[in-house]
Structures are given as structure tokens and as C-alpha cells.
N, C-alpha and C positions, 0 to 999 in steps of 0.2 A: 504493500502499499505504498503509494505517497503522501508524503508530510511538507507541504509547501511551507517555504518561510520567505520573509523579506518582501523584496515586491514585488511577486509570485502572489505569496500571502496574500498582499493586499488588491491586487487585480483583481485577484477570483473574491473575497470577500464584496468588492465595490460591484461584481455580477452576481453572487449567490442569490439574491431574492428578488428578482426580475418586479414580481406578483405574486402574494400569497393563496394558497387554496387551503386555508385552515386546517390544523387537527388541532380543537380545540380542546380537548378532555378525554379521559378513558377511553380508548380502542375509535379514535378520532369522532368525525361530525354527526355519524349516524349510531355511536355508543354499542356499535357493531363488528370492526373490523375492519369495514370496508375505506377504500382511498376515495373521495369524493372525485362527483363527476368530471370534474374538469380538472382532474390531476393530472401528470403526462404519462402516457403509457408505458410498460416496461416488457416490450417481448424477451429482451435478453438482459442479461445484468455484465454491466464490466468486470471483468477480471481485476482491474487495477484500480479502483474508483478512487476520486482525487478527495483528500479531505481538505475542506473549507476553509477549517477552523476548529480547535477546542483549547478547552482551559479547563483546570483542574476542577475537579467535583472531589466533595464532601464524601461522608457514609451516607446509605442509603438505598430504598430502594424503588423509591419513587420514579416514575417514567416521565420521560419533556411532553410538556406539548406546546402546540404553536398558534400564537393569532396576532394580527394584526401588524408583522415586521419583526415580534418579538418572539422568545423563547425562555417560557419559566420553568426555572429549574427550581427544585424543593430539595436541599440535602443539609447534610447537618455543618454548620460553621462558627466553628470557635466554640463548639460546645453547645449549638442549639439549634434547633429545626429552622432554619432557615429557605425563607423563598426569595429568589432573585429573577430578577428581568431582564433578559441578554437581547443583544440585538442580532436579530435573527441571522444576519447578513456577514457579522465580524466576531458574536459573542461577545462584544465590549457588554460588560455590566453596568444598566441604566440607573437602577435601582435592588435593595434586598431588605426586605421584612422580617423583625424578628417574631417564629410563631408560637413556638413551647419547647421546654428543656427536651432532653432526646430521651429516649428508651434503650435499653439495650438488653438481650436475649440470647441465647445459648443459637438461633434457628438463623441470624442474619444480623446485619450490619448496625451500628447503633445510629440511627438516621431516620427521616418519615417511610413510611412505607406507602403513603398516600398522593395517589398523581393530582396534579393540582383542577379545577374545571375554569375556562374564561367564557364570560357571557358578556359580548359587548365592553364597555368600559369599568368591568369586574372581574374579579380574578379570585375563587374561592381556595381554599387550602384548610387540611386535617391533619393536626397531628397527630401521633402515635397515640397519645394519653385524652385524646379525644374534644381540643380546643379547635373548634371552629372559627375560619375569619374569613371576610369579607372586605377586599381591597382595592383599590382602584389602580386599574391599569398604567396609567399615567402617572402618576409617582410614589405606589404602592402604599399611600395612606390608607388607614382604617376606617370605613367604613362602618361594620357592625361585625359583633363577633358573640358568638354560643358556648358553651362548654356542655360535652354530653354528659359528664359527670354530676357536676353542681350544678345544672340548670335542668337534670334529664331524668337522674339517679343511678347514672349507667355503671356498671361495674368497670372499674380496672385494677386486673388482683396481677397480671406478668405471669411470669411462669413458675408458679406456684399449685400444691393441688392440681385438683381436674377441671382450674378453668379453663371456660371451652372460646373459641373465635376467637372476638377481638379483645376479651378480655382477658385471653391470655396472651399474644404476639402483639397487639395494638390495632389502631384502626387502618382497614386495608379500602375499605370500599369507598371510591370517588362519591361525593355530590352528585345529583345530578338535575341539571335545570329541561326542566319542563314549561315550557311555555314562560308567566310569569313566576314561577314557584320553584323551590331547589327542596329537593328530597333525599334524604339522608337517614343513611341504614345509623341510628343510634344506639340500639340497643340497650334505651333506656325504662324504666320501671316506674310507678304502674302505666301503663298503657300508652308508652313511647318508643316501642321498638323502630317503629319507621315515623319518622320527623319531616312536614311539609310547614317549608317558611315562603314566608314572601322573601324574595331575593335581594328585593331592593333594600327593605327595611330590616328586617331576620323577625321580623313579627312571626309568630307559630300559627298556623293557617289551619293545620289537623296535626295527632297524635293517633296514631293507631299499633296494636298488636302487645302484647309482652315479651317478644322476641328477644332475644339475646344477640347481638349481630355475628354476621360469621366473618367473612371474609371480602366477601364478595356485593360491588356494589349493586343498586337496583336499576332496574331497566325500565321503561315504559313502550309498551307495544299492545297490539291490538289484536282483541279474541274474540272470537263472534261479533266482529262489528262494533267492540266495545274494547275504548279504550281503555287502558289498567296502568297501574305497574307495577309488575310482577319481583320479588325478593328473594333471596335465597338466606334464608336467617341459617342459625345457629341450631335451631331446631327441623327445618324443615322449610318447604318453598311455598310462598304464601302470594295472592292474587288480590291486588288493594283497588276500590275504585279512587281513579286518579283526581277526583275533586274533592271529597268527601274523607279518603280514608277507610271506609269500611271494607272489611272485611268478605271478598268474593270467593273466593276458594281457597282450599289447605291440602297439600301431603308430607306428611311424616318424613323428615329424615334425620336420623338418630346416627350419631358416627361418634369414636373417640376424639376428643378435643373440641370436635365440632368444626374439621377443616376442611369448612366449606368456599372454595374460593372462585371458583369457577364463574364469571356472569354468566346468567343464562341466556339462552336463544331459544328465539319463537319462530317456530315454524308450521303454519296452518295451524289447526287447534294442537297443538304442541306446546308445549316446555322443555328444554331440555337441560341439565345440567349435572355434574360430576363430583366424586367425592372419591379419596383413594380407597374407599373402604367401600364405601355403599357401589360405585361403577359409576358408569355413564346411565343416567336415566331419563328416557322418554315419559313427561307425562301426559295425559289428554287432559284437556279442558271440553267444558258440556256447557252448555246451558239449556235449559229449557223451560219456556212461559217463567221468563226472566229469574227462574233458578239454579245456581251457580255449581256444579261438582267436579273434582278432577282423580283423578287413578291412574293405578302406575301402569303405563301401557308395555313398555318395555325395558331389558336390562340388558347391560354388557359389559359383562368385567375384561371380554378382551378388551376393549376400548376404552376401559377407566381411565380419566384424566385427572390427577392432582392438582399438580398449580397452575399451570396454563390455561388459558379461556381460547375455547375453539376459536373457527371463523366459519361460518355457514356461505357455502355459494351453491344456486339449485335446491336441488333437495339432499344436498351433501354436507357431512362434515366433516373438518380437518384442523385435525389437532396434532397431541403429544398423547401415545398412547403407555400403558402400565413399563412396556417393556424396554425404555429408551428409543424408542421408536415412536415415526411419522404412521398418524393411520385416516383414512378416508372412512367414514361411517353412513351406509344409509338412513337418513334421520325419522324418516315414516317407520321402518322397521327396527333401527338399531344395529343391522347387517354391517357386520365388518367387510369393507370391499377390497381394502387391502389394507398391508403394513408395512412401511421401508425401515429398516434397521441401520444403525451406520450412521446417525443425523447427526444424536445428541453427544453428549459429553458428562455430565455431571451423573450422578449415582442416578439407576431405572425410578426410584423414588420422587426424586428430587429433580430430575431432568426439564428443561424449558424451553420453552423458544415463545417467541410474539409473533402475532401472524397480522398482514396487512392483505385484504383482496382487492384486486386490481382487475376487474373484469374476467378474463379467462386465464388469469394465473395470480398465484398466492410467494407474496414475498414474507420469507423467514428471518426472524433473529434468532440463530440458538443460541443457546448457553455457551456455546464454544467461542461466541464473538463473530460467527459467520452468517452471509446474510446469502441463502438461499431464493433461489427463484426456483418453481415448480410450477405444474399445471394444475388447474383447479378439473381434473379430470377424474371419475368412478373407475375407468377401465384401467389403468396403472400408473404407479408409480413415474412421472416425466421431469424429467429434469433441465432447467433454463438457464444455466449459470449458480457459480457462486462465488465468492469474493469472503476474506476474511478482515471485519473490518474494526474488530475491539476485542478486548481479553472476555473472560470470565461474564457472564452478562447475564442478568436476571428482571431485565425489564423491556417494555415493550416499546419500538421507535415509533417515530410519532415522521409522515411521509408530508412533504407540500412542496411543491411546484421543484419536483423533482431531487429535494434532498432528503435523506434520511437524515433524524436528529435522534441520537441515542446516547446510551449511558456507556462508557467502557470501563468497567468493573464496578466493585461492589463496595470497597473499601477507601479508606484517604487517598490511595495511590492511582484513584479512578481520572478521568476525562469526562467531558460534557462533550458530544463531537457532534459535526454537520459534515456526511459524506454527501458528494452527489453522485446520484445512479443514473439520471435522465436531465436529456436537454428540456 
């Protein structure tokens, strides 16, 4: 990989971002891992992509997001969980804001694990310990704040006893923008498992469930022509009315320590989630005479996904299987269509990749730091290029205007990096 310096770096930086198609939140503009329609196509992958810029990164597991010509990086700076706004063309820091004290455990780096969310002139960040802050994109000044523990009774225990989900390893579920609302998996009690805020003022509009938070963010999708909030909590999968928070349906999912990480995928009348113990689950949601119900349609242990959220293209799901392999699964039945070994590097239980769907291609950033481009085809694994762009990586990349923004490494030796892969 080329690492430009001096005048060449300056020239590349000046040209790096002519016009941005934003990647403003976890898994992109549609919350589903799909590149925006105006993103440059990527039929093949350059073997030696140019690094436009890189800057030191503190510890953390938060993924980068891109909006309005800025990259938002959330990491440990000087012993504090810190949100930083960087110039997308040069990596120059524009401002930084202190969010919270860091959290440390045996499972990961000492730093934030929750990807920021950008909406217009506001950016939202949540610390491991549950400090939610809304700040101005222009200068980082504070607009409003809420605390999951102090304001909603959420537990934060850390790595002790049988503490489940976010109470054990910190808040990972990024806040979700839904129109004028911000929806967060708070895990509070009583009745504040999921909280809907006015995104402008922070006023609480509704609260719902007694569920403790897992690690997955909520998604908004349509089932049987009804938009709803779908959450993968510490004890199950639940659908909520998006305007009132009223519980519509629920399917229990109980596992050791509630390691429920994958972002829910909605396909027709199915909601698909996965856990290391329960396997890949297809939940069928039904509605008759305005009465809702849900049950388990299928289970696949062959395609159980642990940490990495899969991406759906057409009728098939692509993700990280239980044997350090890439897998393709038929979503209507749960049938494994193919498995490709030898791609991922960390242990089978912890293997990771971040996926971006681009029309008939899927771009993956593997845990070993390789960008991998393959066909979104259920017929067989078909590779269209690979390039080494970082070291160990457990964060999702962002894609904007032909540039991949990524985190290189997990700890204080890491880098925030911009890599051009398309014109």
C-alpha cells in the first residue's frame, strides 16, 4: 500500500472529496450496510489503493461516519472518550468534545464502542457507560444530554457476575434517527428499555419495555405495511409502534451473557438476527385483524453469526459464519448456499468483517485488515479483488465518494485512515 507524503499528500488531500455522498451513521444512510445510490460503482478493487491521509487513533471500537465533508471519529484521547470532527479531505482535526470517562474490560480496548450518528447540523454520541450527548456539527458545542443510568435507571455493572449485554461490556447500540425522533436502546427500568427522544431538544417522547440492552442498535422498517421499531435486546426481539412505543410483538431469545450484537435485518415478513449460542434466527411476523404475532420460522447453526452484522442483497444474506468463513444464506428458509473459508484471521468465535453492499458487489473489510470485493451471488463465491489496507480491525468502514474511511488497529497504535478505491 502506498503512503503518500509531502506535496503529493497535499495534492491528493485537496482532490480527495469533491462531493460527498454521506455515510452518516452505523451501517450507512439506510442503516442496512448499503452504499448510497450515488456512490461510485466498484466493479473491481485496486490492489494498491492510495492512502489519502492518516492520523493517530486512540483506543476504541467505534466506527467512523462521514457527513458534510467531515469524518467523525470517536476514540480515547488522553484518558477520555472523545468525539472528534475531522476534515474528510485532509484528516485535519476541526474540533473535539469530551464525552465521558473510558471503560476497560478483558474483551476489548479502553475506549468507546458506540458509532456516532450525524443528522444535519447535529451529531449524537453515546459512551460505554451510557452518556448520550447531542452536539453541533459546526463547532462541537453541547445542545443536550441524557444519561442512561442517572436518568433512566439502566444498570452498568461491568465484567462482574452474570451481568448481561450492555450492562457488562458497555453500550454499543448506536442511536437511530427516525424523522424528528432519536431512538436509543437505553436498557432502563422501569419501562425504559427503549427510549424515543425529540432529536432537537432531548425531550422524552415515549419509553417502552423493561428489557435490558443488548449490543445491537434499533432499526426502523416496515412489516405488513406498518412502519415499526425493531430491537434485539438482551432478552429477545421486539417490534414497537414507532410513534407510541407500544409493543406489537415479541420473540424471546435468551443466551449466556446476552451477547446479542447483530443489527436486525428485515426481509418481507421476516426479521433476522443471530447470536453465538442461538444461531441465525428467522422470525416470521404476522398480522391479522390488527393483532400481531411472531414465531421462529427457522434456525441455522451452520450460519450462526456472532459479532459481525450481515448484509442482505436480494433474497440472500452474506456474513461471517461460525467457522471463520464467509457465508451466503437464503433468507426465506435459512438454507446455507455457500461457505468460503480462509478469509478471516482471528479466532472462529471472534472473527469479524464489516460489509458494504454496492449493487451486485459486496465490499468487506476483514478482521485482518483486507478489503475484499466479491459478487453478491448465491451461486458461488466469486472474488473481484483484494487489498491490504490496515492491521487488526473490528470496526465497520464508511464509504463516501469513492473513499473508504476506516480504523487501522484497535489500541493506541492505531490510525484513522482514508483510502481511495474508486474515482
